[in-house]
Biopython code that builds the backbone (N, CA, C, O; Angstrom):
import numpy as np
from Bio.PDB.StructureBuilder import StructureBuilder

atoms = [
    (1, "MET", "N", (-8.466, -29.988, 5.664)),
    (1, "MET", "CA", (-7.248, -29.506, 4.498)),
    (1, "MET", "C", (-6.350, -28.670, 5.039)),
    (1, "MET", "O", (-6.831, -27.701, 5.627)),
    (2, "LYS", "N", (-4.813, -28.799, 4.997)),
    (2, "LYS", "CA", (-3.972, -28.400, 5.648)),
    (2, "LYS", "C", (-3.498, -27.169, 4.613)),
    (2, "LYS", "O", (-3.643, -27.454, 3.424)),
    (3, "PRO", "N", (-2.935, -25.799, 4.908)),
    (3, "PRO", "CA", (-2.643, -24.939, 4.276)),
    (3, "PRO", "C", (-1.256, -25.390, 4.034)),
    (3, "PRO", "O", (-0.614, -26.063, 4.840)),
    (4, "ILE", "N", (-0.660, -24.835, 2.445)),
    (4, "ILE", "CA", (0.274, -24.968, 1.706)),
    (4, "ILE", "C", (1.680, -24.185, 2.176)),
    (4, "ILE", "O", (2.273, -23.449, 1.386)),
    (5, "LYS", "N", (1.981, -24.334, 3.047)),
    (5, "LYS", "CA", (2.811, -23.537, 4.143)),
    (5, "LYS", "C", (4.234, -22.967, 3.185)),
    (5, "LYS", "O", (4.977, -22.027, 3.468)),
    (6, "THR", "N", (4.303, -23.933, 1.928)),
    (6, "THR", "CA", (5.556, -23.276, 1.228)),
    (6, "THR", "C", (5.309, -22.170, 0.434)),
    (6, "THR", "O", (6.198, -21.367, 0.148)),
    (7, "LEU", "N", (3.854, -22.045, -0.042)),
    (7, "LEU", "CA", (3.554, -20.759, -0.640)),
    (7, "LEU", "C", (3.226, -19.570, 0.189)),
    (7, "LEU", "O", (2.489, -18.716, -0.304)),
    (8, "PHE", "N", (3.795, -19.385, 1.664)),
    (8, "PHE", "CA", (3.966, -18.169, 2.177)),
    (8, "PHE", "C", (4.706, -17.249, 1.598)),
    (8, "PHE", "O", (4.241, -16.144, 1.319)),
    (9, "PRO", "N", (6.126, -17.642, 1.310)),
    (9, "PRO", "CA", (6.740, -16.187, 0.720)),
    (9, "PRO", "C", (6.606, -16.025, -0.532)),
    (9, "PRO", "O", (6.995, -14.939, -0.963)),
    (10, "LEU", "N", (6.115, -16.865, -1.368)),
    (10, "LEU", "CA", (5.193, -16.029, -2.684)),
    (10, "LEU", "C", (4.161, -15.367, -2.369)),
    (10, "LEU", "O", (4.079, -14.258, -2.898)),
    (11, "SER", "N", (3.174, -15.738, -1.542)),
    (11, "SER", "CA", (1.913, -14.980, -1.014)),
    (11, "SER", "C", (2.527, -13.531, -0.604)),
    (11, "SER", "O", (1.851, -12.532, -0.848)),
    (12, "ILE", "N", (3.377, -13.448, -0.191)),
    (12, "ILE", "CA", (3.840, -11.951, 0.723)),
    (12, "ILE", "C", (4.455, -10.821, -0.698)),
    (12, "ILE", "O", (4.231, -9.634, -0.935)),
    (13, "TRP", "N", (5.198, -11.750, -1.334)),
    (13, "TRP", "CA", (5.859, -10.962, -2.692)),
    (13, "TRP", "C", (4.478, -10.783, -3.367)),
    (13, "TRP", "O", (4.131, -9.609, -3.245)),
    (14, "LEU", "N", (3.763, -11.365, -3.890)),
    (14, "LEU", "CA", (2.730, -10.962, -4.487)),
    (14, "LEU", "C", (1.682, -9.887, -4.059)),
    (14, "LEU", "O", (1.041, -9.154, -4.812)),
    (15, "MET", "N", (1.632, -9.949, -2.519)),
    (15, "MET", "CA", (0.964, -9.010, -1.847)),
    (15, "MET", "C", (1.635, -7.246, -2.448)),
    (15, "MET", "O", (1.045, -6.248, -2.863)),
    (16, "ARG", "N", (3.027, -7.545, -2.230)),
    (16, "ARG", "CA", (3.951, -6.401, -2.449)),
    (16, "ARG", "C", (3.427, -5.998, -3.935)),
    (16, "ARG", "O", (2.663, -5.046, -4.094)),
    (17, "LEU", "N", (3.876, -6.760, -4.955)),
    (17, "LEU", "CA", (3.561, -6.307, -6.152)),
    (17, "LEU", "C", (2.260, -6.029, -6.573)),
    (17, "LEU", "O", (2.256, -5.362, -7.607)),
    (18, "ALA", "N", (1.289, -6.272, -6.191)),
    (18, "ALA", "CA", (-0.415, -5.822, -6.204)),
    (18, "ALA", "C", (-0.428, -4.528, -5.694)),
    (18, "ALA", "O", (-1.067, -3.618, -6.222)),
    (19, "VAL", "N", (0.424, -4.371, -4.431)),
    (19, "VAL", "CA", (0.073, -3.000, -4.132)),
    (19, "VAL", "C", (0.456, -1.988, -4.750)),
    (19, "VAL", "O", (-0.225, -0.971, -4.881)),
    (20, "LEU", "N", (1.909, -2.204, -5.327)),
    (20, "LEU", "CA", (2.862, -1.580, -6.331)),
    (20, "LEU", "C", (2.080, -1.194, -7.370)),
    (20, "LEU", "O", (1.927, -0.026, -7.728)),
    (21, "PHE", "N", (1.404, -2.493, -8.037)),
    (21, "PHE", "CA", (0.484, -2.433, -9.287)),
    (21, "PHE", "C", (-0.708, -1.396, -8.959)),
    (21, "PHE", "O", (-0.882, -0.461, -9.741)),
    (22, "PHE", "N", (-1.208, -1.480, -8.273)),
    (22, "PHE", "CA", (-2.255, -0.786, -8.057)),
    (22, "PHE", "C", (-1.975, 0.631, -7.652)),
    (22, "PHE", "O", (-2.864, 1.383, -8.052)),
    (23, "VAL", "N", (-0.943, 1.279, -6.930)),
    (23, "VAL", "CA", (-0.703, 2.494, -6.896)),
    (23, "VAL", "C", (-0.042, 3.011, -7.619)),
    (23, "VAL", "O", (-0.085, 4.242, -7.624)),
    (24, "ILE", "N", (0.668, 2.465, -8.348)),
    (24, "ILE", "CA", (1.131, 2.726, -9.703)),
    (24, "ILE", "C", (-0.198, 3.447, -11.194)),
    (24, "ILE", "O", (-0.449, 4.511, -11.760)),
    (25, "MET", "N", (-0.612, 2.167, -11.196)),
    (25, "MET", "CA", (-1.948, 2.254, -11.987)),
    (25, "MET", "C", (-3.052, 3.448, -11.334)),
    (25, "MET", "O", (-3.619, 4.270, -12.054)),
    (26, "SER", "N", (-3.157, 3.402, -10.470)),
    (26, "SER", "CA", (-4.364, 4.372, -10.003)),
    (26, "SER", "C", (-3.445, 5.662, -9.861)),
    (26, "SER", "O", (-3.988, 6.459, -10.627)),
    (27, "TYR", "N", (-2.533, 6.192, -9.390)),
    (27, "TYR", "CA", (-1.856, 7.334, -9.228)),
    (27, "TYR", "C", (-1.186, 8.190, -9.907)),
    (27, "TYR", "O", (-1.235, 9.404, -9.710)),
    (28, "TRP", "N", (-0.379, 7.529, -10.919)),
    (28, "TRP", "CA", (0.542, 7.576, -11.977)),
    (28, "TRP", "C", (0.205, 8.948, -12.809)),
    (28, "TRP", "O", (1.001, 9.824, -13.150)),
    (29, "GLU", "N", (-1.134, 8.881, -13.023)),
    (29, "GLU", "CA", (-1.496, 9.951, -13.882)),
    (29, "GLU", "C", (-2.071, 11.475, -13.310)),
    (29, "GLU", "O", (-2.356, 12.455, -13.998)),
    (30, "THR", "N", (-2.122, 11.367, -12.195)),
    (30, "THR", "CA", (-2.021, 12.484, -11.201)),
    (30, "THR", "C", (-0.943, 12.941, -10.500)),
    (30, "THR", "O", (-0.835, 14.015, -9.908)),
    (31, "PHE", "N", (0.091, 11.780, -10.640)),
    (31, "PHE", "CA", (1.485, 12.301, -10.454)),
    (31, "PHE", "C", (2.122, 13.269, -11.560)),
    (31, "PHE", "O", (2.474, 14.448, -11.524)),
    (32, "ALA", "N", (2.126, 12.485, -12.358)),
    (32, "ALA", "CA", (2.593, 12.845, -13.928)),
    (32, "ALA", "C", (2.156, 14.240, -14.120)),
    (32, "ALA", "O", (3.048, 15.036, -14.415)),
    (33, "PHE", "N", (0.888, 14.712, -14.003)),
    (33, "PHE", "CA", (0.882, 16.591, -14.233)),
    (33, "PHE", "C", (1.569, 17.592, -13.516)),
    (33, "PHE", "O", (1.645, 18.758, -13.905)),
    (34, "PHE", "N", (2.252, 17.008, -12.105)),
    (34, "PHE", "CA", (3.198, 17.932, -11.839)),
    (34, "PHE", "C", (2.461, 19.206, -11.043)),
    (34, "PHE", "O", (3.076, 20.210, -10.682)),
    (35, "ASN", "N", (0.913, 18.965, -10.820)),
    (35, "ASN", "CA", (0.246, 20.232, -10.280)),
    (35, "ASN", "C", (0.725, 20.680, -8.805)),
    (35, "ASN", "O", (-0.073, 20.650, -7.868)),
    (36, "PHE", "N", (1.670, 20.973, -8.687)),
    (36, "PHE", "CA", (2.223, 21.383, -7.229)),
    (36, "PHE", "C", (1.401, 22.119, -6.281)),
    (36, "PHE", "O", (1.619, 22.166, -5.071)),
    (37, "LYS", "N", (0.272, 22.798, -7.005)),
    (37, "LYS", "CA", (-1.035, 23.722, -6.124)),
    (37, "LYS", "C", (-1.913, 22.545, -5.512)),
    (37, "LYS", "O", (-2.647, 22.776, -4.551)),
    (38, "SER", "N", (-1.825, 21.263, -6.089)),
    (38, "SER", "CA", (-3.114, 20.475, -5.691)),
    (38, "SER", "C", (-2.521, 19.375, -4.896)),
    (38, "SER", "O", (-1.461, 18.803, -5.153)),
    (39, "VAL", "N", (-3.607, 19.054, -3.544)),
    (39, "VAL", "CA", (-3.183, 18.336, -2.400)),
    (39, "VAL", "C", (-2.936, 17.041, -2.919)),
    (39, "VAL", "O", (-1.967, 16.399, -2.513)),
    (40, "LEU", "N", (-3.958, 16.445, -4.048)),
    (40, "LEU", "CA", (-3.783, 15.118, -4.566)),
    (40, "LEU", "C", (-2.459, 14.982, -5.095)),
    (40, "LEU", "O", (-1.985, 13.886, -4.796)),
    (41, "PHE", "N", (-1.685, 15.709, -5.779)),
    (41, "PHE", "CA", (-0.466, 15.553, -6.405)),
    (41, "PHE", "C", (0.548, 14.847, -5.206)),
    (41, "PHE", "O", (1.231, 13.823, -5.186)),
    (42, "TYR", "N", (0.298, 15.870, -4.287)),
    (42, "TYR", "CA", (1.323, 15.371, -3.069)),
    (42, "TYR", "C", (1.009, 13.919, -2.355)),
    (42, "TYR", "O", (1.893, 13.136, -2.007)),
    (43, "VAL", "N", (-0.274, 13.718, -2.213)),
    (43, "VAL", "CA", (-0.911, 12.493, -1.667)),
    (43, "VAL", "C", (-0.307, 11.493, -2.857)),
    (43, "VAL", "O", (0.540, 10.654, -2.549)),
    (44, "SER", "N", (-0.761, 11.616, -4.176)),
    (44, "SER", "CA", (-0.273, 10.515, -5.020)),
    (44, "SER", "C", (1.328, 10.341, -4.929)),
    (44, "SER", "O", (1.712, 9.195, -5.168)),
    (45, "PHE", "N", (2.289, 11.254, -4.633)),
    (45, "PHE", "CA", (3.574, 11.398, -4.390)),
    (45, "PHE", "C", (3.639, 10.349, -3.353)),
    (45, "PHE", "O", (3.995, 9.218, -3.680)),
    (46, "ILE", "N", (3.279, 10.665, -1.944)),
    (46, "ILE", "CA", (3.596, 10.102, -0.744)),
    (46, "ILE", "C", (3.099, 8.582, -1.085)),
    (46, "ILE", "O", (3.738, 7.656, -0.585)),
    (47, "PHE", "N", (2.003, 8.306, -1.902)),
    (47, "PHE", "CA", (1.110, 6.983, -1.761)),
    (47, "PHE", "C", (2.164, 6.024, -2.699)),
    (47, "PHE", "O", (2.394, 4.836, -2.472)),
    (48, "ILE", "N", (2.821, 6.929, -3.947)),
    (48, "ILE", "CA", (3.580, 5.810, -4.822)),
    (48, "ILE", "C", (5.093, 5.789, -4.396)),
    (48, "ILE", "O", (5.847, 4.936, -4.865)),
    (49, "LEU", "N", (5.501, 6.677, -3.559)),
    (49, "LEU", "CA", (6.883, 6.449, -2.845)),
    (49, "LEU", "C", (6.845, 5.454, -1.966)),
    (49, "LEU", "O", (7.717, 4.590, -1.871)),
    (50, "SER", "N", (5.650, 5.541, -1.161)),
    (50, "SER", "CA", (5.520, 4.851, 0.054)),
    (50, "SER", "C", (5.554, 3.145, -0.285)),
    (50, "SER", "O", (6.093, 2.294, 0.422)),
    (51, "ALA", "N", (4.771, 2.902, -1.659)),
    (51, "ALA", "CA", (4.655, 1.900, -1.862)),
    (51, "ALA", "C", (5.676, 1.012, -2.522)),
    (51, "ALA", "O", (5.713, -0.210, -2.384)),
    (52, "ILE", "N", (6.606, 1.822, -3.343)),
    (52, "ILE", "CA", (7.853, 1.657, -3.609)),
    (52, "ILE", "C", (9.201, 1.462, -2.684)),
    (52, "ILE", "O", (10.253, 0.838, -2.825)),
    (53, "PHE", "N", (8.712, 2.199, -1.800)),
    (53, "PHE", "CA", (9.611, 1.671, -0.235)),
    (53, "PHE", "C", (9.186, 0.349, 0.079)),
    (53, "PHE", "O", (9.993, -0.579, 0.135)),
    (54, "LEU", "N", (7.922, 0.201, 0.295)),
    (54, "LEU", "CA", (7.159, -1.198, 0.677)),
    (54, "LEU", "C", (7.794, -2.360, 0.067)),
    (54, "LEU", "O", (8.127, -3.362, 0.699)),
    (55, "PHE", "N", (7.946, -2.193, -1.166)),
    (55, "PHE", "CA", (8.653, -3.333, -2.080)),
    (55, "PHE", "C", (9.948, -3.484, -1.895)),
    (55, "PHE", "O", (10.456, -4.581, -1.666)),
    (56, "ILE", "N", (10.672, -2.265, -1.988)),
    (56, "ILE", "CA", (12.008, -2.175, -1.434)),
    (56, "ILE", "C", (12.851, -3.065, -0.006)),
    (56, "ILE", "O", (13.841, -3.765, 0.210)),
    (57, "GLY", "N", (11.427, -2.333, 0.855)),
    (57, "GLY", "CA", (11.812, -2.884, 1.907)),
    (57, "GLY", "C", (12.252, -4.429, 2.325)),
    (57, "GLY", "O", (13.115, -4.850, 3.095)),
    (58, "GLY", "N", (10.934, -5.318, 1.177)),
    (58, "GLY", "CA", (11.310, -7.014, 1.034)),
    (58, "GLY", "C", (12.609, -7.447, 0.911)),
    (58, "GLY", "O", (13.050, -8.445, 1.480)),
    (59, "PHE", "N", (13.405, -6.524, -0.013)),
    (59, "PHE", "CA", (14.800, -7.014, -0.109)),
    (59, "PHE", "C", (15.786, -6.883, 1.110)),
    (59, "PHE", "O", (16.905, -7.373, 0.957)),
    (60, "LEU", "N", (15.532, -6.368, 2.121)),
    (60, "LEU", "CA", (16.344, -5.658, 3.273)),
    (60, "LEU", "C", (15.978, -6.695, 4.475)),
    (60, "LEU", "O", (14.959, -7.313, 4.784)),
    (61, "LYS", "N", (17.364, -6.585, 5.030)),
    (61, "LYS", "CA", (17.021, -7.752, 6.160)),
    (61, "LYS", "C", (16.441, -7.046, 7.403)),
    (61, "LYS", "O", (15.762, -7.763, 8.137)),
    (62, "LYS", "N", (16.586, -5.862, 7.727)),
    (62, "LYS", "CA", (15.983, -5.596, 8.836)),
    (62, "LYS", "C", (14.317, -4.759, 8.323)),
    (62, "LYS", "O", (14.210, -4.339, 7.171)),
    (63, "ASP", "N", (13.475, -4.658, 9.045)),
    (63, "ASP", "CA", (11.987, -4.379, 9.171)),
    (63, "ASP", "C", (11.620, -3.074, 9.169)),
    (63, "ASP", "O", (10.472, -2.631, 9.185)),
    (64, "ARG", "N", (12.999, -2.268, 9.141)),
    (64, "ARG", "CA", (12.564, -0.450, 9.496)),
    (64, "ARG", "C", (11.430, 0.121, 8.412)),
    (64, "ARG", "O", (10.336, 0.631, 8.652)),
    (65, "LEU", "N", (12.255, -0.218, 6.792)),
    (65, "LEU", "CA", (11.724, 0.329, 5.824)),
    (65, "LEU", "C", (10.055, -0.010, 5.641)),
    (65, "LEU", "O", (9.133, 0.773, 5.412)),
    (66, "THR", "N", (10.044, -1.344, 5.814)),
    (66, "THR", "CA", (8.623, -2.113, 5.493)),
    (66, "THR", "C", (7.638, -1.432, 6.746)),
    (66, "THR", "O", (6.448, -1.242, 6.494)),
    (67, "VAL", "N", (7.980, -1.210, 7.587)),
    (67, "VAL", "CA", (7.315, -0.546, 8.853)),
    (67, "VAL", "C", (6.773, 0.642, 8.644)),
    (67, "VAL", "O", (5.571, 0.864, 8.789)),
    (68, "ILE", "N", (7.658, 1.524, 8.272)),
    (68, "ILE", "CA", (7.405, 2.959, 8.459)),
    (68, "ILE", "C", (6.663, 3.057, 6.914)),
    (68, "ILE", "O", (5.692, 3.806, 6.808)),
    (69, "SER", "N", (7.043, 2.444, 5.964)),
    (69, "SER", "CA", (5.986, 2.692, 4.653)),
    (69, "SER", "C", (4.731, 2.089, 4.994)),
    (69, "SER", "O", (3.709, 2.305, 4.342)),
    (70, "SER", "N", (4.779, 1.322, 6.018)),
    (70, "SER", "CA", (3.250, 0.619, 5.858)),
    (70, "SER", "C", (2.371, 1.644, 6.623)),
    (70, "SER", "O", (1.252, 1.980, 6.235)),
    (71, "ILE", "N", (3.022, 2.146, 7.832)),
    (71, "ILE", "CA", (2.763, 3.134, 8.642)),
    (71, "ILE", "C", (1.985, 4.286, 7.758)),
    (71, "ILE", "O", (0.766, 4.459, 7.727)),
    (72, "VAL", "N", (3.108, 5.118, 6.966)),
    (72, "VAL", "CA", (2.426, 6.102, 5.921)),
    (72, "VAL", "C", (1.742, 5.490, 5.003)),
    (72, "VAL", "O", (1.047, 6.432, 4.623)),
    (73, "LEU", "N", (1.325, 4.316, 4.161)),
    (73, "LEU", "CA", (0.569, 3.761, 3.634)),
    (73, "LEU", "C", (-0.820, 3.831, 4.188)),
    (73, "LEU", "O", (-1.752, 4.116, 3.436)),
    (74, "ILE", "N", (-1.054, 3.539, 5.716)),
    (74, "ILE", "CA", (-1.920, 3.228, 6.278)),
    (74, "ILE", "C", (-2.379, 4.548, 6.452)),
    (74, "ILE", "O", (-3.607, 4.539, 6.369)),
    (75, "LEU", "N", (-1.868, 5.861, 6.689)),
    (75, "LEU", "CA", (-2.326, 6.928, 7.012)),
    (75, "LEU", "C", (-3.203, 7.507, 5.495)),
    (75, "LEU", "O", (-4.378, 7.841, 5.347)),
    (76, "VAL", "N", (-2.101, 7.447, 4.558)),
    (76, "VAL", "CA", (-2.705, 7.735, 3.140)),
    (76, "VAL", "C", (-4.093, 7.057, 2.901)),
    (76, "VAL", "O", (-5.082, 7.735, 2.620)),
    (77, "THR", "N", (-4.131, 5.822, 3.011)),
    (77, "THR", "CA", (-5.344, 4.712, 2.538)),
    (77, "THR", "C", (-6.715, 5.681, 3.525)),
    (77, "THR", "O", (-7.786, 6.131, 3.118)),
    (78, "GLY", "N", (-6.229, 5.707, 4.598)),
    (78, "GLY", "CA", (-7.406, 6.250, 5.801)),
    (78, "GLY", "C", (-7.663, 7.682, 4.896)),
    (78, "GLY", "O", (-8.851, 7.939, 4.703)),
    (79, "TYR", "N", (-6.981, 8.333, 4.505)),
    (79, "TYR", "CA", (-7.065, 9.548, 4.325)),
    (79, "TYR", "C", (-8.312, 9.468, 2.913)),
    (79, "TYR", "O", (-9.378, 10.080, 2.975)),
    (80, "HIS", "N", (-7.941, 8.675, 1.813)),
    (80, "HIS", "CA", (-8.463, 8.374, 0.780)),
    (80, "HIS", "C", (-9.688, 7.519, 1.195)),
    (80, "HIS", "O", (-10.589, 7.623, 0.362)),
    (81, "ALA", "N", (-9.977, 6.739, 2.193)),
    (81, "ALA", "CA", (-11.220, 6.171, 2.342)),
    (81, "ALA", "C", (-11.953, 7.278, 2.987)),
    (81, "ALA", "O", (-13.145, 7.407, 2.707)),
    (82, "PHE", "N", (-11.303, 8.222, 3.948)),
    (82, "PHE", "CA", (-12.508, 9.102, 4.414)),
    (82, "PHE", "C", (-13.194, 9.933, 3.344)),
    (82, "PHE", "O", (-14.420, 10.043, 3.360)),
    (83, "LEU", "N", (-12.443, 10.528, 2.407)),
    (83, "LEU", "CA", (-12.741, 11.306, 0.899)),
    (83, "LEU", "C", (-13.733, 10.491, 0.087)),
    (83, "LEU", "O", (-14.557, 11.063, -0.626)),
    (84, "ASN", "N", (-13.681, 9.303, 0.170)),
    (84, "ASN", "CA", (-14.874, 8.116, -0.287)),
    (84, "ASN", "C", (-15.836, 8.025, 0.487)),
    (84, "ASN", "O", (-16.928, 7.830, -0.048)),
    (85, "MET", "N", (-15.796, 8.109, 1.668)),
    (85, "MET", "CA", (-16.976, 8.255, 2.305)),
    (85, "MET", "C", (-18.305, 9.102, 1.856)),
    (85, "MET", "O", (-19.438, 8.622, 1.905)),
    (86, "LYS", "N", (-18.024, 10.352, 1.436)),
    (86, "LYS", "CA", (-19.057, 11.250, 1.114)),
    (86, "LYS", "C", (-19.738, 10.689, 0.057)),
    (86, "LYS", "O", (-20.962, 10.818, 0.056)),
    (87, "SER", "N", (-19.106, 9.982, -1.011)),
    (87, "SER", "CA", (-19.905, 9.131, -2.006)),
    (87, "SER", "C", (-20.727, 7.826, -0.953)),
    (87, "SER", "O", (-21.792, 7.343, -1.337)),
    (88, "GLY", "N", (-20.433, 7.620, -0.358)),
    (88, "GLY", "CA", (-21.119, 6.575, 0.636)),
    (88, "GLY", "C", (-19.965, 5.157, 0.390)),
    (88, "GLY", "O", (-18.953, 5.184, -0.311)),
    (89, "ILE", "N", (-20.511, 3.930, 1.232)),
    (89, "ILE", "CA", (-19.898, 3.012, 1.021)),
    (89, "ILE", "C", (-20.129, 2.259, -0.221)),
    (89, "ILE", "O", (-21.229, 1.740, -0.412)),
    (90, "ASP", "N", (-19.191, 2.160, -1.070)),
    (90, "ASP", "CA", (-18.931, 1.411, -2.488)),
    (90, "ASP", "C", (-17.966, 0.506, -2.607)),
    (90, "ASP", "O", (-17.518, -0.167, -1.679)),
    (91, "HIS", "N", (-17.618, 0.466, -3.767)),
    (91, "HIS", "CA", (-16.597, -0.550, -4.154)),
    (91, "HIS", "C", (-15.142, 0.157, -4.117)),
    (91, "HIS", "O", (-14.110, -0.468, -3.871)),
    (92, "ASN", "N", (-15.193, 1.443, -4.375)),
    (92, "ASN", "CA", (-13.969, 2.428, -4.018)),
    (92, "ASN", "C", (-13.335, 2.242, -2.823)),
    (92, "ASN", "O", (-12.140, 1.972, -2.702)),
    (93, "PHE", "N", (-14.288, 2.411, -1.757)),
    (93, "PHE", "CA", (-14.214, 2.317, -0.375)),
    (93, "PHE", "C", (-13.913, 0.924, 0.271)),
    (93, "PHE", "O", (-13.335, 0.801, 1.351)),
    (94, "ALA", "N", (-14.371, -0.125, -0.509)),
    (94, "ALA", "CA", (-13.973, -1.650, -0.672)),
    (94, "ALA", "C", (-12.808, -1.836, -0.413)),
    (94, "ALA", "O", (-12.335, -2.268, 0.638)),
    (95, "VAL", "N", (-11.984, -1.346, -1.879)),
    (95, "VAL", "CA", (-10.761, -1.044, -2.150)),
    (95, "VAL", "C", (-9.909, -0.729, -1.188)),
    (95, "VAL", "O", (-9.021, -1.465, -0.757)),
    (96, "PHE", "N", (-10.198, 0.518, -0.784)),
    (96, "PHE", "CA", (-9.377, 0.816, 0.195)),
    (96, "PHE", "C", (-9.266, 0.181, 1.834)),
    (96, "PHE", "O", (-8.338, 0.427, 2.605)),
    (97, "VAL", "N", (-10.240, -0.529, 2.078)),
    (97, "VAL", "CA", (-10.524, -1.534, 3.261)),
    (97, "VAL", "C", (-9.224, -2.570, 3.195)),
    (97, "VAL", "O", (-8.352, -2.679, 4.056)),
    (98, "VAL", "N", (-9.325, -3.292, 1.959)),
    (98, "VAL", "CA", (-8.756, -4.104, 1.508)),
    (98, "VAL", "C", (-7.037, -4.072, 1.528)),
    (98, "VAL", "O", (-6.225, -4.932, 1.868)),
    (99, "LEU", "N", (-6.841, -2.488, 0.932)),
    (99, "LEU", "CA", (-5.273, -2.332, 0.826)),
    (99, "LEU", "C", (-5.021, -1.987, 2.332)),
    (99, "LEU", "O", (-4.050, -2.580, 2.802)),
    (100, "GLY", "N", (-5.611, -1.251, 3.091)),
    (100, "GLY", "CA", (-5.640, -1.081, 4.496)),
    (100, "GLY", "C", (-5.300, -2.247, 5.160)),
    (100, "GLY", "O", (-4.181, -2.264, 5.672)),
    (101, "SER", "N", (-5.818, -2.970, 5.243)),
    (101, "SER", "CA", (-5.768, -4.497, 5.891)),
    (101, "SER", "C", (-4.148, -4.996, 5.143)),
    (101, "SER", "O", (-3.150, -5.088, 5.857)),
    (102, "ILE", "N", (-4.119, -5.175, 4.195)),
    (102, "ILE", "CA", (-2.920, -5.489, 3.456)),
    (102, "ILE", "C", (-1.560, -4.672, 4.272)),
    (102, "ILE", "O", (-0.654, -5.365, 4.735)),
    (103, "PHE", "N", (-1.531, -3.416, 4.370)),
    (103, "PHE", "CA", (-0.822, -2.371, 4.860)),
    (103, "PHE", "C", (-0.545, -2.951, 6.573)),
    (103, "PHE", "O", (0.560, -3.288, 6.998)),
    (104, "VAL", "N", (-1.663, -2.960, 7.273)),
    (104, "VAL", "CA", (-1.721, -3.524, 8.793)),
    (104, "VAL", "C", (-0.968, -4.905, 8.822)),
    (104, "VAL", "O", (-0.153, -5.129, 9.718)),
    (105, "TYR", "N", (-1.235, -5.812, 7.860)),
    (105, "TYR", "CA", (-0.251, -6.909, 7.766)),
    (105, "TYR", "C", (1.103, -6.568, 7.640)),
    (105, "TYR", "O", (1.814, -6.930, 8.577)),
    (106, "PHE", "N", (1.582, -6.029, 6.820)),
    (106, "PHE", "CA", (3.252, -5.479, 6.593)),
    (106, "PHE", "C", (3.541, -4.880, 7.905)),
    (106, "PHE", "O", (4.560, -5.129, 8.549)),
    (107, "LEU", "N", (2.698, -4.161, 8.237)),
    (107, "LEU", "CA", (3.280, -3.384, 9.891)),
    (107, "LEU", "C", (3.183, -4.216, 10.894)),
    (107, "LEU", "O", (3.804, -3.861, 11.895)),
    (108, "ALA", "N", (2.454, -5.478, 10.983)),
    (108, "ALA", "CA", (2.385, -6.361, 11.999)),
    (108, "ALA", "C", (3.624, -7.316, 11.781)),
    (108, "ALA", "O", (4.370, -7.648, 12.703)),
    (109, "THR", "N", (3.748, -7.662, 10.669)),
    (109, "THR", "CA", (4.975, -8.629, 10.345)),
    (109, "THR", "C", (6.029, -8.238, 10.015)),
    (109, "THR", "O", (6.976, -9.006, 10.183)),
    (110, "GLY", "N", (6.238, -7.108, 9.513)),
    (110, "GLY", "CA", (7.915, -6.753, 8.737)),
    (110, "GLY", "C", (7.976, -7.399, 7.615)),
    (110, "GLY", "O", (7.076, -7.563, 6.792)),
    (111, "ASN", "N", (9.473, -7.907, 7.583)),
    (111, "ASN", "CA", (9.862, -8.658, 6.724)),
    (111, "ASN", "C", (9.792, -10.122, 7.431)),
    (111, "ASN", "O", (10.896, -10.632, 7.619)),
    (112, "ASN", "N", (8.814, -10.771, 7.792)),
    (112, "ASN", "CA", (8.989, -12.367, 8.197)),
    (112, "ASN", "C", (9.095, -13.145, 7.199)),
    (112, "ASN", "O", (8.420, -13.419, 6.206)),
    (113, "ARG", "N", (10.290, -13.522, 7.746)),
    (113, "ARG", "CA", (10.755, -14.577, 6.524)),
    (113, "ARG", "C", (10.695, -15.976, 6.780)),
    (113, "ARG", "O", (11.483, -16.741, 6.222)),
    (114, "LYS", "N", (9.606, -16.476, 7.777)),
    (114, "LYS", "CA", (9.261, -17.770, 8.064)),
    (114, "LYS", "C", (8.535, -18.609, 7.030)),
    (114, "LYS", "O", (8.224, -19.772, 7.287)),
]
sb = StructureBuilder()
sb.init_structure("model")
sb.init_model(0)
sb.init_chain("A")
sb.init_seg("    ")
for serial, (resi, resn, name, xyz) in enumerate(atoms, 1):
    if name == "N":
        sb.init_residue(resn, " ", resi, " ")
    sb.init_atom(name, np.array(xyz, "f"), 0.0, 1.0, " ", f" {name:<3s}", serial, name[0])
structure = sb.get_structure()
């Protein structure tokens, strides 16, 4: 069976929307408390801002914003995955692995419009 290549642009936008939705749903509450003494506040801020930039980067012609936000998101996801390793490998760790693979995809392809 052949792949449906016309769905490729839709799949990229679905990934961007899914990342944005997940990050906002997961980190908005931590960010909204404005606890400037907490490291998690700054990590949440960077995560939310980078996810927004990843989404906005899809509208631009150049790949720069997508690539930079992907690098930042990979680093923050690695940080979260490392923190979750203390509780063992579970579904939370698996979520960060899936997210990390999506961010590596955007790092590798940028705004590929094929």
